[in-house]
C-alpha positions, 0 to 999 in steps of 0.5 A: 899381122906378121911382117914379111921377115917373120913370114919368111922365117916361119916358112924356113922352119916349116919347110925344114920340118916338112922336108924332114917328115917327107924324108922320114916317110921316104926312109920308112918306105925304103926309098932313101937311107938314114945317111941321106935323110941326115945329110939333106936335113942338116944341109938344109939347116946350113943353108938356112943359117947362110940365108939368115946371115945374108939377110942380117946386113940388109936390115935397116939399122940407124947406127953405123956401128950396128950396121958394121956388126950386122955386116960382119955377123952376116958374113960370118954366118953366111960362110959358116952356114955354107961350110956346114951345108957342104960338110953334110953334103960331102964329108962322112957324117961324123966328120961333118958333125965336127966340121959343120958344128965347128964352122957355126961355132966359129961364125958365132965366136967371130960375131961375138968377138967383133961385137965386143971389140966394137963395144969396147971401141965405142966405150973408149971414144 
């Protein structure tokens, strides 16, 4: 049996696929253009990243260091996911690719860097 976190994760994935298929169908019918489909689907992806980032620190983690890492990782993904979504909502598509991709990469780099610094501090103690 799946836990609720797995169900929610699957719902996000299925939701984005259904959204993409529905918008593709609307595009084929001439109701929306290609840029609108791209903006909505990639914007929803950014919101998904932000949602997962928001959920990270809320997980039960026994170690205080792990909770710190989850908190920093959560915030960096929330912020980068929102920047990603906003870029695809408002910036030209080519610009949004660079801004959104850069924001997510920066969020991952911040999380990875913080993990490495916590690990180094824990090893030194």
